[in-house]
N, C-alpha and C positions, 0 to 999 in steps of 0.2 A: 790505334784500336780498329779492329776490322769491322766491316759492314755488319756482320752477324752480331758482334758484340754491341754495336751501337743500337741495332734494332731491339736486342734484348733489354738494353738499358732504357730505351724509350718505353718498352712495354712495362718495365718495373715502375718507371715514373708515372705512367698513365694509371697503373693499378693503384699506386700509392695515392695519387691525387683523387682518383675515384673513391677509394676507401675513405680518405679524409673528408671528401665532400659528403659521402654517406653519413659519416660520423657527425659532421656539422649539421646536416639535415635532421638527424635523429635528435641531437641536442636542441636544435631550433624548435622542433615539433614539441618536445617535452617542455621547453620554456614557454611556448605559445599556449599550451594547455594549462600550464601552471599559472600563467598570467591571467587567463580567462577565469580560473577558479579564484585566484587572488582578488580579482575585481569583485566577485561575489562576496568574498570575505570582507573586503574593505567597505562594501555597501551594506554590510550586516545582513547578508542573504544566505550565508552558508557556514556551517561548522560541522566537521566530520572527517571522514577518510575517503580517499579516491584511489582507484587503480584503473589504469588504461593499458591495454596490451594489444599487440598485433602479431599474427603468425607465431604465437606462443612466446613472444618476447615482451616483457614488461617495459613499457615506455615511461610510465609514471606511476609511482606508488608513494603516496604522501598523506600526512595528516594535516588538518587545518583547524585552527582554533583549539579549544580546550576540551579534553575528555572529562575533566573535573574542575569546575570553576573555583570551588572553595579551596581545593588543594593546589590549584595552578598547574595541573598535570596536562600536558599537551596531547592532542590526538596524534597517532602514528599509524602506519600500515599494520601494526601488530595490536592495535587497540581492539578490544572485543565489543561487538554491538549485537543486540537482538535483531534478527533480520525479518521478523514478522512473517508475512505470508509467503516469502521466498522459501520458507520451510516446506511449502506444498510441493516444490520441485523435488525435494528429497523424499517426501512421502510417496509421490507418484513413481519415483525411481525404485523405491523398495517394493512397491506393488508389482511393477513390471518385472523386477528380478524374480519375484515369487511366481509370476506367470511363466517366465522362461524355465524355471526349475520344475514346473508342473505341479506346484503346490496350490495354485489358484488359477481360476479362469476368469476372463473378462466378463463372461456371461453368468458367472455366479451372482446370486442375489443377496441382498441384506438378510433375507429370511434364512439363508443357508448358515448364517453365523450368529445372528443376534435374536434369540427367542423372545426378548422383551419388545421387539419392534412390532408394530401392528402388522399382522400377516398379510392383509389385503394390500398394504402399501409395500411392505418388505419384499413381497414376491415379484413386484413390478420393477423394482429399482436394481440395476445391475452395478457391478464394480466399475465397468466402463463409464456408465452414466455419472457415478460419483466422481470419477477422475476428471471428467469433462464439464462438470457443473450443469449437467442436463437432467438431473434427477427430479427437479421441481421442488426440492426441499426448501423450507424457509432458511433465512440467512445463517444463524438467527439474527434478527434485528435486535437492537437494544442489548448488545452483548454485556453491558454493565449489569443487567439484571441477573446474570449468571455468576457475577464476581464472588458471591458469598459461598458457592459450592466448594467442597473440599476434596471430593473424590470424582473420578471419571464416571462412576455409576450415577452419582447425584446429578452430574451434568447431563448425562443421557436421559435420566428421568425427567428433568426440567425441560429438555428439548422435546421429549415425547408429549409433555403437557402442552407445549406451544404448538406442536404439530396437530394435536387433537383439536385445539381451539381455532387454528388458522387454516388447516388443511394444506394440501400441496399448492404451489404457485401455478403449476401447469401439469399436464399429464407427463409422466416420466418419458424422456426421450424426445419430447415435442417442443422444447424451448431451451433457453439458456438463462440460468439464474445463479450468480456466484453464491456459494454456500460454504461457510466455515464448517457448518455441521456435517456436510458431506465428507470433508477430510477428517473430521473428528471420528466419524464412523469408519473410515478407511484405517485409521490408526487402531481402532478396536479390532478390526478384521486382521490386521497384521499381527497383533498380539495373539489373537485366537488361533491363527494358522501356524504360527511359529512356536507358541508356548513360551515366548520370551517378552520382555518389555520392549516398547517402541525404541527406547534409547539403546538397549542392547543390540537390537537388530540394526539400527542405524550405525552403531559403532562397528559391528562386524561386517556389514555389507557395503558401506560407503566410506566411513571415516578412516578406518585402518588401511583399506586398499589404496586410498588416495593420500595417505599420510597427512590427513587433516587433523593434526594434533591440537589445534587451537579452536576446534568446533565442538560444541556440546549442547545439551538440552537444559533450558532454564527450569528451575523449580524453586518453590518457596523456601526462603532461608539460605539459598545458595550464595556464597560469597566467593568471588574470583578476583585475582589481581588483574590489573590492566583493563578493567571494565569501564566503559564510558557511562556517564550519568546523563540522563536525558533532561532537556530543558525546553521551556517556552520563554520568549523574551518580549513581553509586552512593554512598550515604552522604555526599552533599554534595560529592563530589570530581569535577571535570570530567575525563573521559577521552575521548580522541579515537579515531578508527578506527585499528586496528592494521595498519599497512601492512606490517609485517614478516611477518605470517602471512596477511594477506588482501589483498595487492596484486593489482590487475588493471587492464586497460585498459578503461575504460567504453565506448570506441568499438567494442569487441568483445563484452565481457560487459555488454551494455546495448543497444548498437546501436539497432535500430528498436523495441525494447520498453522501453527505460528509460534513454536517454543524454542527454535534453534538460535543459538548464539554463535557468531563466527567473526572472522576478520576478513578484510578485503583480499589478503593473500590466500587464505584458505578457500574462499569462495572461487577464486580464480582457478584453483586446482580442480574444483568441480566443473567449471566451464570447460577446461581443457579435456576433461573426461568425456564430454559430449561428442568429441570427434575421434574417440579411441574405443578400444574394446576392453577397457579396464573394469567397467561396471556391467556392461551388457555386450552380447555378441551383436554384430552389425544388424541382422534382421530385427532384433528386439530393440536396438537403439533407434532404428528407423521407425518402429512402432511408437516408441516413446516420443519421438520428435515429429510425428505425423500430425498435420492439421486435420481436425475432425469436424469442426463447425466453422462456417464462414459467418462473420458478423457484419451488419450494416451500420451499426453505431460507431462513432469515433472511438478509438481505443483508449484515449486519454481524455479525462474531463477538461473542459474549457480549452480545447484545442480547435483551431480554425479548420474548416474543410480543406483549405489549401495545404496547410501543414500536415494534416492527416494523410492526404494523398501523397505528399512528397516523401514523408518519412515512414509511413506504415503500409501503403499500398493495399493489397487484399489482406484483410485482418480476420483472424479466427482464433481458435484455441485448441489445445490438445492436452496431453498429459503433462508436458513441460510447462504449460501456462499459456501465455499469449504468444501467437505466432503471426508473423506478417511476411508476405512475399513482396519484395521491393523491386522496382524496375527503374533503371537509370534512363531518364527521358532522352539523353543524348546518344547513348550507345545501345539501349535496349537490353543491356546486361541485367540479369536477375540474380538476386540473392535472398536468403531467408533469414529473418530476424526472430530470435527466440528471447522472450523477456518476461520478467515478473517484477512486481514491486511489493513492498511490505510495510506494515505499520505495527509497531509494538510500543505500548505506552507512548512516549513522545518521540520515539525513534522513527525515522523513515529510511527506507532502503530501496535501491534500484539495481537490477542485474540484467544487463543487455548483452546478448551474444549474437553477433552478426556472422552467420555461418559461412557465407560466400567468401568473405575476405578475412575470416578468422580474427575478427576484432571484438574485444571484450571491454565493456565499460561498467564499472562497479562503483556505486556511490552509497556510502552510509552517512546519515546525518543524525546528530544527537541534539539538534535544536529544531524542533518541529515547526514547520511552516515558515521558517525564515526563507526557505528556498523551494522552488518548484523543481524537484529532482529530475523529472522527465525533461525539462527544458535544458538543464545542464548536460544531460546525456546527449540530447540532439545537437547541441552546440559543439560538444567535444567530438561527436561523430563527424560533423562538418569539417572540423579542423583536421581530423585523421585523414580525410579524403580531399584535403586542400580545396574546400569549398567555402563560400561566405556563410556566416552564421548570424549576422546582425538582425536578419528578419525573423529569427526563431524566437517566438514569445508565447508562452503558455500562461494564462492568467491564474492567479491564486483564487481559491474560492473563499471569499470573506465569510460566507455562511458557515463553512466548516471551521474556519479560523476562529470565529467568535463563538459559535454554538458549542463546539466540542472542547478543544484543548484549553483555551484560555478560560472559558466559563467553568470548566470542571476543576481546574487547578489553581487559577488565580482569583476566581470569583466573578459574579455577574457585574459588579461595578467596574472592574478592570476590563471585562469584555466589552462593556458599553463604551468605555473610554477609547478602546482600540477601534471599535466600529466608527465612532465619531472622528477619530484621527485619520482613518484610512478610506472612508466612504467616498471621498471625492477623487480618489486615485483609480479611476476606471480604466486607465491604461494597464494597470497591473492586477486589478481585482475585479471579479464579478461580485456585484453588491446586491445583497438580498433586498427585496421590496417589502412593502408593509404587510402584505398577506402572509408572507413567510415569517416575518417577525411576530405577527399575531399568533401564528402556529407555535413558534418557539415559546412565546409567553404562556400559552396554554400548557405546553409540555412541562415547562419549569414548575408551573402551579401544580400539575398532577404529580410531580415528583415530591411535592410537599414544601415548596418554597414560594408561597404566594407573594411575599414582599418583594422578592427578586423579580417575579413575573410582572408585578405592577411597575417596577422600575424599568424593565424592558419595554413595556407597552407605553409608559409615559414618554420615554425617549422616542418611540415610534410615532406617537401623536405629535410630538414637537417637530419631527422631520416630515411627517405625512399627515397634516391636520384634517384632510378631507377624505379619509379612508374609513368607511363605516364599519368594516370588519374589525378594525382595531378597537373601536369603541365597544363593539359587542363582546370582544374578548375581555376588555377591562371590566365590563359589567359582570360577566360571569365570574371573574376572579374576586371582585368585591363581594359578590354573593357568597363565595366560599369563605370569605372572612367575616360574613355576617353583617356587612355594611350595606343595608338595603337602600339607603338614601343615595349613596354614591352609585350603586348599580342602576337605579332609576335615572339618575342624571346622565350616565353614559349611554343607556339605551335611548334616551330622548335625543341625545346628540347624534347617535347612529341613525335614528329615524328622520332627523332633520336632513341628513345627507342623502339617505336613501328612503324615500317615502314608500317604497314597495317592500320594505323589510318587515314582513308580517310577524316574524319571530319577536322583534323588538317591540312592536305594538302590543302583541299578546302579553309579553313579559311585563310591560309597563302597567297594563290593566290589572294583571294578577298581583303584582307587587303593591300597587296603590290600594287595592282592596285589603291586603294584609295589614 
């Protein structure tokens, strides 16, 4: 064999070995990510579907746990999940497309489209402010208060009542306040401008161009195959969303801010479109991806300052949602992260797109609060970049865990059991103190459940026996039930702890006279 042929053979061997090594590395990376997620599954911390990709290539797409516990149907990459507020990324894209087509301007105001809106406020709030959550509108807080409405006009009228009672949170354009209502209004504007339904515009302008055939909008009574069921799992028992007390039409209470259903594979198609011209020309895609407000607060609840700096850098927001500029401390290399998370019923979703390295991490969970999704994302991102991830820890909020999901769907006694079971695990949970629990007790009583409220507060007293505010709350709720003797008893205990509690002293005198 000649020298030339030997050299060529060596090149082929080297190429083969390098290709094999690359294949092994890819398999190893997939296995390492899979192992990380499996650990969460084994520790009862995750159930859902995950997709991880880099440079347009899917590294892992897999389902974990069950989509339907009763039918023993497993989660897969094709399982459908409501994606909650990630829907806002689609609504903002539709609005930007209308701007590019000249059918809408960013400086258009609400008053240009919605005559029912108070003119003095509607003329101040622009489309751009709605997109960036800088309009100053209420959340609306207590979204469950809107569950009974059956049309979008009823929702709008209820929101206008809330706006009249509460006013704006700040002058339009002078602050930041996340608002579902703002994106509800954007949906109405989309329908007004196009003369079509939101779902029709979504299908025509995004879903069909990207071949997102497994993405749709939820609506009351909709039945689809391959749809995950959402759960909470207190004490190892699967509990589903309580339709008896929390039924609503997602096409109304969700609409343009949280009604989309999708799969991890379909959402990946949307991620890929952010670096192409399939949905917008480059100048308008740059507009869509532009950071418009810089934030000083940590971008993820219960994250340490160190982790926030390491993983989010400069944080702000824009039309696409949350935006962070990251800088590698070793190399100084910068990249931009675009992300959004979402909640719908007991579903949680995370969509992270790292633009610099074209890395995508999508996590859909159908078992609420088993896992902190943002923590999983950050750990997976570390693996993608061959970095340690053991230090990444984001605490769960036991306040939300007990107050919302379990309390609403499993009942107050189960929520209390979970609080007592988890309260000492301060490594993994932020634990509410007595004043917060007193506030929860009052809230539950105001909703018409005084017996449950007393149960919460009695538990609080047993854990924090020297907190006068709790006794005040107990006294108030006993008064609601007409038990004056018990109210006096608790006011006296409050006054024993805090001799400066003038309210308790006044109430004791008043009740004793009666």
